C-alpha positions as CSV (number, residue, x, y, z in Angstrom):
1,X,20.3,-97.8,75.6
2,X,23.4,-98.8,73.4
3,X,23.2,-101.7,70.5
4,X,25.7,-103.7,68.6
5,X,26.3,-103.8,65.0
6,X,25.2,-107.6,63.8
7,X,27.5,-108.7,60.8
8,X,25.2,-108.1,57.8
9,X,24.2,-105.0,59.0
10,X,21.7,-105.6,62.1
11,X,22.2,-103.0,64.5
12,X,20.6,-105.1,67.6
13,X,20.6,-103.5,71.8
14,X,23.5,-104.6,74.0
15,X,21.4,-105.8,76.8
16,X,17.8,-107.0,76.3
17,X,14.5,-109.1,78.3
18,X,13.9,-112.2,78.4
19,X,10.5,-114.0,79.4
20,X,11.4,-117.2,79.9
21,X,8.8,-119.3,82.3
22,X,7.4,-116.0,82.7
23,X,3.3,-116.8,81.8
24,X,0.8,-116.1,78.9
25,X,-0.4,-114.0,81.8
26,X,1.6,-111.7,83.0
27,X,3.8,-111.8,79.9
28,X,2.2,-108.4,78.8
29,X,1.6,-106.5,81.2
30,X,5.9,-107.8,82.1
31,X,7.5,-106.3,78.3
32,X,4.9,-103.6,79.0
33,X,6.9,-102.3,82.2
34,X,10.0,-103.4,80.7
35,X,10.0,-101.1,77.8
36,X,8.4,-98.0,80.1
37,X,12.2,-98.8,82.0
38,X,14.2,-98.6,78.9
39,X,14.8,-102.4,77.4
40,X,13.9,-102.8,73.6
41,X,15.5,-105.8,73.0
42,X,12.3,-108.7,73.8
43,X,13.5,-112.5,73.6
44,X,11.1,-114.7,73.7
45,X,10.3,-118.6,72.1
46,X,8.2,-120.4,70.9
47,X,8.3,-123.2,73.7
48,X,8.4,-120.5,75.9
49,X,4.0,-120.6,75.0
50,X,4.2,-116.5,75.9
51,X,4.5,-114.9,72.5
52,X,1.4,-113.9,72.3
53,X,1.7,-111.9,76.2
54,X,4.7,-110.2,73.4
55,X,2.9,-109.4,70.8
56,X,0.3,-107.7,72.9
57,X,2.3,-105.6,74.8
58,X,4.6,-104.8,71.7
59,X,1.4,-103.7,69.8
60,X,0.6,-101.5,73.2
61,X,3.6,-100.0,74.1
62,X,2.8,-96.8,71.9
63,X,6.3,-97.6,70.5
64,X,6.7,-98.1,66.6
65,X,7.1,-101.1,65.9
66,X,10.9,-100.9,63.8
67,X,12.0,-99.5,67.6
68,X,11.2,-103.0,69.3
69,X,13.9,-105.8,68.5
70,X,12.3,-108.9,68.5
71,X,13.6,-112.0,69.4
72,X,12.1,-115.4,69.5
73,X,13.2,-119.0,68.8
74,X,11.8,-122.1,67.0
75,X,11.2,-125.1,68.4
76,X,11.1,-128.0,65.7
77,X,12.8,-127.8,62.6
78,X,9.5,-129.6,60.7
79,X,7.5,-126.9,58.5
80,X,10.1,-124.1,59.1
81,X,7.7,-121.1,57.5
82,X,4.5,-122.4,58.9
83,X,6.1,-121.9,62.3
84,X,7.5,-118.5,61.4
85,X,3.6,-117.8,60.5
86,X,2.7,-118.9,63.4
87,X,5.3,-117.1,65.2
88,X,5.0,-113.7,62.9
89,X,0.8,-113.9,63.7
90,X,1.4,-114.2,67.8
91,X,3.6,-111.1,67.9
92,X,1.3,-109.5,65.9
93,X,4.1,-108.7,63.6
94,X,5.4,-109.1,59.4
95,X,9.4,-109.4,60.3
96,X,11.1,-111.4,63.5
97,X,14.2,-109.8,63.9
98,X,16.1,-112.2,65.4
99,X,15.3,-116.2,65.0
100,X,17.9,-118.6,66.7
101,X,17.1,-122.4,66.4
102,X,16.5,-123.1,69.9
103,X,19.1,-126.6,69.7
104,X,20.2,-128.9,68.5
105,X,17.7,-130.6,66.5
106,X,18.4,-133.7,63.8
107,X,18.3,-132.0,60.6
108,X,19.8,-128.2,61.4
109,X,21.5,-127.8,57.7
110,X,17.8,-127.9,56.3
111,X,16.0,-126.0,58.9
112,X,19.8,-123.3,58.5
113,X,18.9,-123.5,55.1
114,X,15.2,-122.7,55.3
115,X,16.4,-120.3,57.5
116,X,18.3,-118.3,55.3
117,X,15.4,-118.4,52.6
118,X,13.4,-116.5,55.4
119,X,16.3,-114.0,55.8
120,X,16.1,-112.8,51.4
121,X,12.8,-112.6,51.7
122,X,12.9,-110.0,54.8
123,X,10.5,-112.4,57.3
124,X,13.4,-112.4,59.7
125,X,16.0,-109.6,59.8
126,X,18.6,-111.9,61.6
127,X,19.5,-115.7,62.0
128,X,20.8,-117.3,64.5
129,X,21.7,-120.7,67.4
130,X,21.2,-121.2,71.1
131,X,22.7,-123.9,72.6
132,X,24.9,-125.3,69.9
133,X,28.5,-126.5,70.7
134,X,31.2,-128.6,68.9
135,X,29.5,-130.8,65.9
136,X,26.1,-129.0,65.7
137,X,27.9,-125.5,65.7
138,X,30.4,-126.8,63.2
139,X,27.8,-127.9,60.6
140,X,26.1,-125.2,60.5
141,X,29.5,-123.2,60.1
142,X,30.2,-125.4,56.7
143,X,26.9,-125.3,54.8
144,X,26.0,-122.0,55.2
145,X,25.4,-118.8,53.2
146,X,24.5,-117.0,55.7
147,X,26.6,-117.1,58.5
148,X,25.1,-116.8,62.2
149,X,25.0,-113.1,63.6
150,X,24.3,-114.6,67.1
151,X,24.1,-117.6,69.3
152,X,22.6,-118.0,73.0
153,X,24.3,-119.6,75.7
154,X,24.9,-120.0,79.4
155,X,27.1,-117.1,80.0
156,X,27.4,-115.4,83.9
157,X,30.6,-115.3,85.6
158,X,30.4,-118.5,87.3
159,X,30.6,-119.3,83.4
160,X,32.8,-117.5,80.6
161,X,34.0,-119.5,78.4
162,X,36.1,-117.1,77.4
163,X,37.8,-119.7,75.5
164,X,34.1,-119.7,73.0
165,X,33.8,-116.3,73.4
166,X,36.5,-115.6,71.8
167,X,36.1,-118.0,68.6
168,X,32.9,-116.3,68.0
169,X,34.5,-112.6,68.1
170,X,36.6,-113.9,65.1
171,X,33.9,-115.1,63.1
172,X,31.9,-112.0,63.6
173,X,29.4,-114.2,65.4
174,X,27.9,-112.6,69.1
175,X,27.2,-114.2,72.0
176,X,24.1,-113.6,74.1
177,X,23.9,-114.5,77.9
178,X,20.5,-116.4,78.5
179,X,20.9,-117.1,82.5
180,X,23.2,-113.9,82.9
181,X,23.0,-114.1,86.7
182,X,23.1,-117.6,86.9
183,X,19.3,-117.8,87.9
184,X,20.7,-116.6,91.4
185,X,22.5,-119.4,91.9
186,X,26.1,-120.0,93.2
187,X,24.6,-116.6,95.7
188,X,25.7,-114.3,92.9
189,X,23.8,-111.4,94.4
190,X,25.9,-111.4,97.6
191,X,29.1,-112.2,96.0
192,X,31.7,-110.8,98.1
193,X,33.8,-110.2,95.1
194,X,31.3,-108.7,93.1
195,X,29.3,-106.0,95.7
196,X,32.8,-105.1,96.5
197,X,33.4,-103.8,92.9
198,X,29.6,-103.3,92.7
199,X,30.0,-100.5,96.1
200,X,33.1,-98.8,94.1
201,X,30.9,-97.8,91.7
202,X,26.7,-97.6,93.2
203,X,26.4,-100.2,91.9
204,X,24.9,-103.6,93.2
205,X,26.2,-107.2,92.8
206,X,23.8,-107.8,89.7
207,X,24.9,-104.6,88.2
208,X,28.8,-105.7,88.0
209,X,27.3,-108.8,87.2
210,X,25.7,-107.7,83.7
211,X,27.8,-104.9,83.2
212,X,30.9,-107.4,83.1
213,X,28.9,-109.1,80.3
214,X,28.0,-106.6,78.0
215,X,31.5,-104.9,78.0
216,X,33.0,-108.2,77.0
217,X,30.7,-107.6,73.7
218,X,28.3,-110.1,75.2
219,X,24.4,-109.3,75.1
220,X,23.0,-110.1,78.0
221,X,18.8,-111.0,79.0
222,X,18.0,-110.8,82.1
223,X,14.6,-112.1,83.1
224,X,12.5,-110.5,86.3
225,X,8.5,-110.0,86.6
226,X,9.6,-107.5,89.3
227,X,9.8,-104.3,87.5
228,X,12.1,-102.7,90.3
229,X,14.5,-105.1,89.2
230,X,14.3,-103.9,85.6
231,X,15.4,-100.7,86.1
232,X,18.1,-101.7,88.4
233,X,20.0,-104.4,85.7
234,X,19.0,-102.2,82.9
235,X,21.0,-99.7,84.6
236,X,24.7,-100.4,83.3
237,X,25.4,-98.1,81.3
238,X,27.1,-95.1,83.5
239,X,29.8,-97.1,84.9
240,X,32.7,-98.3,83.1
241,X,34.7,-101.7,85.3
242,X,38.7,-101.2,85.4
243,X,41.3,-103.7,84.4
244,X,41.9,-104.7,87.9
245,X,38.4,-105.8,88.5
246,X,37.4,-107.2,85.0
247,X,40.2,-109.9,85.9
248,X,38.7,-110.4,89.8
249,X,35.8,-111.3,88.4
250,X,37.7,-113.4,85.4
251,X,38.7,-115.8,88.4
252,X,35.5,-116.6,89.7
253,X,34.7,-118.6,86.8
254,X,34.4,-122.0,87.5
255,X,34.9,-123.7,84.5
256,X,31.9,-125.6,84.3
257,X,28.0,-124.7,83.6
258,X,25.8,-124.5,86.5
259,X,22.6,-126.5,85.0
260,X,23.6,-129.6,84.4
261,X,23.1,-128.7,80.0
262,X,25.7,-129.5,77.3
263,X,28.5,-130.5,79.9
């Protein structure tokens, strides 16, 4: 697994496994299988209701805790320290590798300040944002003592947000892609451009879409409950897209999101 160096020196895996919308009863199995396939970044959230399943799988996977990078996200801005303690209990961990504010909550600068304090104490190794745009992002950038390390948002071949990604790069913030395969929308798995490029490399359209993100310095966190698809999604580090192929994929950008959020 390749890694990305965050602006505080922490090394984060370049691709992760997401557990959004996976039931509590299935999460431990899915995470265990993801680890077996080679994933070392697991992305969960308080709102997902499955942190306990992640914690169980990480505790029982046979690997040292430091070899697994766990991301979770704050659901509420109230009692940040207590909320983080609850996540730590569920995750069976003494620290969280990356904590994100899941969405703007109206008291974000106070939340961020509390997260900075937990970062200084070592409870959090890195901190960042999810689904922050415009003034919500600028407010954090103006007040922060610890700059965000990661920002998570909708990114895939049909929603590239190239100008924002370029700005994040200038700021030293690593973008992460939720729904990097567009939840199967726009017929992504049979898209003619992606399948044509994939055929040239012996890869699937999904693998091309994920490789496109990784090659652009974006960390995708695809989700699936099928081990065969987990293995397919992680098998993207043995080929490289050419400039011409990248240009063809850039041309797929629709200029808007597919889920009706934040547009």
